[in-house]
C-alpha positions in Angstrom: 1.1 -20.3 -13.4 2.5 -17.7 -15.6 2.2 -13.7 -15.2 -0.6 -13.4 -17.5 -2.5 -16.1 -15.9 -2.2 -14.8 -12.6 -3.3 -11.4 -13.7 -6.5 -12.8 -15.4 -7.1 -14.9 -12.3 -7.0 -12.2 -9.9 -9.0 -9.8 -12.1 -11.7 -12.4 -12.1 -11.4 -12.8 -8.3 -11.6 -9.3 -7.3 -15.0 -9.1 -9.2 -16.3 -10.9 -6.2 -14.8 -8.8 -3.4 -17.6 -6.4 -3.0 -19.6 -9.2 -1.2 -16.7 -9.3 1.3 -16.5 -5.7 2.4 -19.7 -4.1 1.4 -23.3 -4.2 2.1 -26.1 -4.8 -0.5 -26.5 -1.1 -0.4 -22.6 -0.7 -1.2 -21.8 0.7 2.4 -18.6 -0.6 4.0 -19.4 -3.4 6.6 -16.7 -1.9 8.9 -18.3 0.7 11.6 -15.4 1.2 14.0 -13.4 -0.4 16.5 -14.7 -2.4 19.6 -13.2 -2.6 23.0 -13.9 -5.4 25.7 -16.6 -3.4 27.4 -18.5 -3.6 24.0 -17.7 0.3 23.3 -17.6 1.1 19.6 -15.4 3.9 18.4 -15.9 5.2 14.9 -13.3 4.6 12.2 -11.3 7.2 10.9 -11.3 8.1 7.2 -7.5 8.4 7.0 -6.5 6.5 3.9 -3.7 4.7 5.7 -6.1 3.2 8.4 -8.7 2.4 5.6 -6.3 0.7 3.4 -4.9 -1.4 6.4 -8.3 -2.6 7.3 -9.4 -3.5 3.8 -6.2 -5.5 3.6 -7.0 -7.4 6.7 -10.6 -8.2 5.8 -9.4 -9.7 2.5 -6.5 -11.8 3.6 -8.6 -14.9 4.1 -9.9 -14.6 0.5 -6.4 -14.2 -0.6 -5.5 -17.3 1.3 -8.6 -19.1 -0.7 -7.3 -17.6 -3.9 -3.9 -19.1 -3.6 -5.3 -22.6 -2.8 -7.6 -22.6 -5.9 -4.7 -21.8 -8.1 -2.0 -23.9 -6.6 -0.2 -21.1 -5.0 1.6 -20.2 -1.9 0.7 -17.0 -0.1 3.4 -15.2 1.9 2.7 -12.1 3.7 5.6 -9.6 4.5 7.6 -10.1 7.8 7.4 -6.5 8.8 5.5 -3.3 8.1 6.5 -1.3 4.9 8.1 -4.3 3.5 7.3 -4.8 -0.2 5.0 -6.3 -1.5 1.8 -6.7 0.5 1.4 -10.2 -1.0 3.7 -12.7 -2.6 2.2 -15.5 -4.5 4.4 -18.4 -5.4 3.6 -21.0 -8.0 4.0 -24.5 -6.5 4.4 -25.8 -10.1 7.0 -23.4 -11.5 8.4 -21.5 -8.3 7.6 -18.2 -10.0 7.0 -15.5 -7.7 4.5 -12.8 -8.3 4.3 -9.4 -6.1 0.9 -7.8 -5.4 0.8 -4.4 -3.7 -2.7 -3.5 -2.3 -3.5 0.2 -3.0 -6.7 2.1 -2.0 -7.9 5.7 -2.7 -11.0 7.7 -2.9 -12.7 9.4 -5.7 -12.0 13.0 -6.1 -14.8 13.3 -8.8 -16.8 10.8 -10.8 -14.0 10.0 -13.2 -10.8 10.8 -11.3 -9.1 9.8 -8.1 -7.6 12.0 -5.1 -4.2 10.2 -5.7 -2.2 6.9 -5.4 1.5 6.2 -5.0 2.9 2.8 -6.4 5.9 2.3 -4.3 9.5 3.5 -4.2 11.6 4.3 -7.1 14.7 4.1 -4.9 16.0 1.3 -2.6 14.9 -2.2 -3.8 13.5 -0.9 -7.0 17.0 0.3 -8.1 19.1 -2.2 -6.4 17.0 -5.4 -7.7 19.3 -7.8 -6.1 18.8 -6.5 -2.7 16.5 -8.0 0.0 16.4 -5.0 2.0 12.8 -4.0 2.8 11.4 -6.6 0.4 10.5 -10.2 1.1 12.4 -11.3 -2.0 14.8 -9.4 -4.3 12.7 -7.3 -6.7 14.2 -9.1 -9.8 13.0 -12.5 -8.4 9.4 -11.6 -9.0 8.0 -12.4 -12.6 5.3 -9.8 -12.2 4.6 -6.7 -10.0 0.9 -6.2 -9.8 -1.3 -3.6 -8.2 -4.7 -4.7 -6.6 -6.5 -1.4 -6.3 -9.7 -0.4 -4.4 -11.4 2.9 -5.1 -14.2 4.2 -3.1 -16.4 7.1 -2.2 -16.2 8.9 1.1 -19.2 9.7 3.3 -20.9 13.1 2.8 -20.0 13.8 6.4 -16.8 13.0 8.6 -17.9 10.8 11.4 -17.9 12.3 14.8 -14.9 10.6 16.3 -15.9 12.0 19.9 -18.9 9.8 19.9 -18.7 6.5 21.6 -21.5 4.1 20.8 -22.9 1.0 22.5 -23.1 -2.5 20.5 -26.9 -2.3 20.5 -26.4 1.1 18.7 -24.5 -0.4 15.6 -27.1 0.5 13.4 -26.9 4.2 14.2 -23.5 4.3 12.9 -22.8 5.5 9.1 -20.3 3.9 7.0 -17.5 6.4 6.5 -16.8 4.8 2.9 -18.9 3.1 0.2 -19.2 2.2 -3.4 -16.1 0.1 -3.9 -14.4 -0.5 -7.3 -11.7 -3.2 -7.6 -9.0 -3.6 -10.2 -5.9 -5.4 -10.9 -3.3 -4.3 -13.3 0.5 -4.6 -13.7 2.1 -1.7 -12.0 3.8 -0.2 -14.9 0.4 0.1 -16.9 -1.0 2.6 -14.4 2.0 4.5 -13.5 2.5 8.2 -14.5 5.7 9.9 -15.2 5.6 12.1 -12.1 6.2 11.1 -8.4 3.4 10.7 -5.9 2.2 13.8 -3.9 4.6 15.6 -1.6 8.3 15.3 -1.5 8.3 11.6 -1.5 10.4 9.1 -3.7 7.3 7.3 -4.8 6.1 6.5 -8.2 2.8 8.3 -8.7 -0.2 6.6 -10.7 -2.6 7.9 -13.3 -5.4 9.7 -11.7 -8.0 8.6 -14.2 -10.4 5.9 -12.8 -10.9 4.5 -16.3 -7.2 4.2 -17.1 -6.7 2.4 -13.7 -9.3 -0.1 -14.3 -8.3 -0.9 -17.8 -4.6 -0.5 -17.4 -4.1 2.2 -20.0 -1.8 4.6 -18.4 1.0 6.5 -19.8 3.7 3.5 -19.9 1.1 1.0 -21.3 2.0 1.4 -24.7 5.7 2.3 -24.1 6.3 -1.2 -22.1 7.8 -2.2 -19.0 11.5 -1.6 -20.1 10.9 2.1 -20.7 9.0 2.4 -17.5 11.9 0.5 -15.4 14.6 2.7 -17.3 12.5 6.0 -16.7 12.1 5.4 -13.0 15.4 3.8 -12.2 17.3 6.9 -13.4 14.6 9.8 -12.1 16.0 12.2 -9.9 14.1 14.6 -7.7 15.4 18.0 -7.2 16.8 17.3 -3.9 18.6 14.2 -5.3 20.1 16.2 -8.2 21.4 18.7 -5.7 22.9 16.1 -3.5 24.8 14.7 -6.5 25.6 18.4 -7.6 24.3 17.7 -11.2 21.5 19.0 -13.1 18.2 17.1 -13.5 18.5 14.7 -16.5 14.7 14.9 -17.2 11.5 15.8 -15.3 8.8 14.3 -17.6 8.6 11.9 -20.5 9.3 14.8 -23.0 12.6 15.7 -21.4 13.4 12.0 -20.9 13.2 11.5 -24.7 15.3 14.5 -25.3 17.9 13.2 -22.7 17.9 9.7 -24.5 18.1 11.5 -27.8 21.1 13.4 -26.6 22.9 10.1 -25.4 22.2 8.4 -28.7 23.7 11.4 -30.6 26.7 11.6 -28.7 27.2 7.9 -29.2 26.6 8.3 -32.9 29.0 11.0 -33.0 31.9 8.9 -31.4 30.8 5.6 -33.2 34.1 5.1 -34.7 36.1 5.8 -31.6 33.7 3.5 -29.4 34.2 0.7 -31.9 38.0 1.3 -31.7 38.0 1.1 -28.0 35.8 -1.9 -28.1 38.1 -3.7 -30.3 41.1 -2.8 -28.0 39.2 -3.9 -25.1 38.3 -7.3 -26.8 41.9 -7.8 -27.8 43.1 -7.4 -24.2 40.3 -9.7 -22.8 41.7 -12.4 -25.3 45.3 -11.9 -24.2 44.4 -12.4 -20.4 42.2 -15.4 -21.3 45.1 -16.7 -23.0 47.8 -15.9 -20.4 45.5 -17.2 -17.5 46.0 -15.8 -13.9 
């Protein structure tokens, strides 16, 4: 299985996932947590809690997907490891990274926010296996399986404890799910995620998320990689005691053009240096160690 094939297969697969996590009315099937005394505690609307519970609900479906498509599913050995899911083709050995991201609607056409993983660490040191199941460079594709949902009109009263026979009285905290699968670069923005994090932000347009038409979609994955591998926050630039090279795509273009202009200006000197280096290399090869 190739990266285009797994993308299409996953897109078809997630079209059926509403049946797994939602009722016919669109409400989330999860109402809360139950203890051994059959007390039910309402679930929080905290996005991290919701995201993890959705992931747990879908793991059996991911395992079924892997078997249907001659893939091996591997889960991360620890929390906060990249990615959430690793699929390995049993025929080719190719590895595919899938990160599960969830967020809620801020309006009919926009989400509140979504981050797509770090732009430091394993993203830059792509041979490193620190905090990642396999080194970043070993993956043939980096995909995002996204879940967009609406929050309930009213927040749950987390002080209330329900009995099992009162299950029908508990309102679902989220509803109306939309699933999508896209290559990470196609839904990325040119700005970090919220706060002072070193995470790549996503487009906040629901249409662009679902269709994979973010700002880097036309520019391509190479531009996306180059942009984010050398992106510096204010704090990072201060630590290095250098001005920020760029802060958005416009200044990134200006930064790249400055570099090209400098190279063009010194083209003769660079060619001369290259010829001298080649000559030295040839002498070293001939002389041996």
